[in-house]
N, C-alpha and C positions, 0 to 999 in steps of 0.2 A: 503493499499499500504506499509506503514511503521508505526512504532510504536514510533519512537523518533524523536525529533526535527530535522529540516533540517540543511544545511550548513550555509548560510549566516547570504548577507551584506554582501545579498546585499548585506546580508546583507550587499549584495548590498547589499546589495540592498545591501543584503542585502545586495548584495548586497548584496558586500554585506556579505560577509562571516561574520559569526557571527549573521546570522539571524536565519534560521531553519535548522534542520539537516533531510533531507529527504531521501526517498528511492525508486527511480525508477529503471530498468533493462537493460539486455545486449543481443547482436546478432552479427551474422558475418558480417563483413565489406561489404558496398554495394557502388555503385558509385554514390548515390545520394548526393549531396552537403557535402561538408566539408569532415570529415575523420573518419575513425576509429583511435583510440588513436595512433598518429604516434610514431615512435621511436625516441628516445631522447638521447643526451649525458646527463649525470647526474651530472652535477656541484654542488657543495654546494651552497646554497643561499648566503651564506656570500662571495662567490668569483664571484657572478654572478653580472653582471652590470645592474642595474634596476634603473628607475626613482626613485628619492629620495623621499622626505617627503610629508606629508599631505597637502592639500591646507590650506592656513591660512584664518581665519574667525576672525572678530572683536570680541573683548572682551566686548565692550561697546553695551548694547542691542540695543539702538537706531541706531547705526552705523550697527549693524548686520542685522536688520530688513531692513534698507535702502538698503544694499548690497544685501540682498536676493531678494528684489522687483526687483532691477537692473538685476540681473541674470535671475529671471523669465520672465522679460520683453524681454530680449536679447534672451531667447530660443524661444519666440514666434514672433521674428522680423525675417521675411523671408530674409532680407539682411544680417543678421549676418554671417560673414565667419566662416568657419570650427574652426578655432582656438580660436574664441570667444565663440562658442558653446561648444567646449571641456571644456575651463577653466571655464564658467557658470555652466555646468552641475555638475562639480566636486565641485565647491564651493558650489552650491545648496545642494548637498548630505551632505557635511560636515556641513552645516547649520542646516539641518534637524536633523542630528544626534546630533548636540549640543543642538538644542533647544528643541527636543523632551524628552530630559532627565532631564528638569527641568520645574515644572509647574509654577514656578514664571517667569522664563524666557519666556515661551510660552505665558503667559498674556501680558507681556510687548510688546513683538514682535507682536502678534496679533493685536494690537491696530494700529500698523503703516501698516498693510497689507491693501491695497485697496480692496473694496468690490468684484470686479471682480476676484480677485485671493485667497479670503479668504476661500472658498470652498475648493479649492485643498489644500490650507496650511493646513487646519484642518484634511483633509485625510491623507496628508504626516505626520503629527505630530501623529495621532492615529496609524497608519501604523507602525511607529518607535517605538511607546510604545508597541505594540503587539508583534513585533519581539524581543525586549528586554525582554518582559515577557516569551517569548517562551525559552529563553535561560539563564534565571536569575539562578544563582546558579551553572552555568556550565562553568565559566571561565577557560581557559586551561593554563598551563604552557608551553605548547609544540606548535608549529606552524605546520600546516598539511603537509602532503606529497603530495602537488599539483604542477601543473604548472598552470601559470596564462599567457593566450594568448589572442590576439585580437579577439573580437566577430566576428561572420559573418556580412556582411554589413547589415545596418539597414533595406533597402528597401528589401533585401532577406528575412530576418525574417518576416517583415511584410507581404510579398507574402506568406510565409508558414503559419503564423497564419490565413490568410484568406482562404487559400486552406482547412486547417483543420477545419475552421468554416463550410465552403461550405459541406465538406464531412460528419461533425458529429453533426453539429448543436451547438457546444460548441462555445461560443462568443470569437472572436479573442483577445478581450482585456483581458480575463481572462487567455488565454493562454500566452499571453504577460507578464501578471503579475506573473504567476507561473514560466515562464523562467527567469524573473528577479530574484526573490527571491531564486530560486534553484541554479542558476549558474552564476547570474550576466550576463545573455544573452550568456552563453557558455565560458566565461572567465575563469571558473575554470575547468581544467582537473585533475581529480582524484577523487578516491572513498570517499564517506562519511564514517563515522565510522559504519554505518549500511550496507555498501557495495553498496551503490547506485551509479550510473554512468551516465556520460552523460549530455548533456544540460539541460534535464528535470528530471534528478535524479531519474532513474528507477532502481529498483533491477532486476538483470538479469532474474528471474524467471517470473517477471511482464511483462518485455519488450518481452520475448519469446511468451508470449500470445498476446500481444497487437501491437508488432513491425512490423507485417506483414513481416517478413523475413528481415527486414532492419538493420542498423547499428546504434547501441546505442549512438554512438558519433556523429552522424550526426545530424545537426540541423533540418533538413527537417524530417528524419524518427522519431526523438524522439518527435517532436512537434505533428507529425500525431498521434503517438502512445498515447501521452497524450490526445488529442481530442478524441481517441477511447476509452481510459480508463475512461474518465470522463462521455462521453456518456453512455458507459455500466452500469455506477454506477448512472444513472438518473440525469445527470446535467440538462437536460430541465425541468424536473418536480421539481427536490429538488436540487438547485445549492449548497446550503451549505452542504448537506449531501455528495454529491459527491466530494466537495472540503476537507470534513473531512476524506474521504476514501483515498483521495491524501496524506494527512498528518494528523494524528490523534491528531489535536489540534484546540481548539476553537479560539486560538490565531492566528494561522496560517491561518484559514479561514477568520478571520476578516481582517487580513493584506492583503490576496489576493484581498478581496472584496474592500478595500481601494483603493488600486494600481489600481485595474481595474475600479473603478469608476472615478479616476482621469483622466486615459487614455480617457475613454468614454466622459467624460465631456469636456475635452480640449486635442484633440489629440497631440498637443505640448508638453504634459507632457511627451509622450514617448520620445522625443528629449532629454529631460533631463535624464530620467531614463537610456536611451541607454549609455550615457556618464559616469553613475556612476561606481566607481571602486571597488574593493573587500577589504573590512575591515574584520578582524579577531579579536573578543574580546578575550583578554587574562587577566591573572592576574596582568599584568603590564599595562594595558590599551589596547586601541583598535590600532591595527597595520595595516598598509595599505599594502596589497600585490600587487604590481603594475605588470604590463604586464612584463615579463622577470623573475619573480620569479620562480624558479625551484628547489623544494625539493625533492629528491628521497626518503628521509625518514623524519619522524618528527624532528624537530630542536628545541632545547631550545629557548624560546623567548628572554632571555638575550643574547644569542649569537648571534641571528640575529639582535637585536637592537645595538649591538655594533658595528656593520658595517653598518647599516642602520637606522641612527636617524630619528625619525619621526617629 
């Protein structure tokens, strides 16, 4: 499907920008959920009002661990209000990005993670390391020509994943993990360097084959297309091979497997991932691109940071 690393980060988470750089496809607009890329005014990111800095996490490893456990539990508490869930998810993401980049820190923090959360902790740390390996040596001095927008409602996305699973046999948690890595659940509007587009990051030529006449920017149509693409590439019989065809990297395959396993093991994991923001790894550190970021053309990292301190 593509031969170079995808967007994120995530990376999100990638997420997640700074994760992987992928390449899924395009097609004419349809009326199915969400939108073809809407017309936009094109202000400079430096003049756009956006939410400011990254969530703060403790520098002390013990406090960092305890805060992460508190946020994990808040995300699993049905009584947590939306404001608590949002802040917990954002701190959770920042904590995993911080912890996953230090083996020493990981060892200290892991000792304080309760047994019932340790498996998901390990999956998140491994996924972070795989996504970092995927873009190692590719730090940018320019921020991308993207818009960052709110994702479709979580329940709507879950319905689309389930529908695609029913139609294609591709398990919903894998579609969710791909959606998360590729575009932070649709937050990223803009092409990858390979020309990939939409919430599942399709090259236009691939989407023309698997999109069933839909809209590459529609969450529904792109998720369904991803299910068809993976099924056509033998997901049911050889899951890793099909994932590798989606993005030709063993690191990418392992990260998708990690996040999909976390979601399957504990569906509450999706509640956290859904609230993860877009980070972009640059030669001046990781930069948060919040909802409201709107760059019609690439912008120098230093120019953006001058008005958007992290």
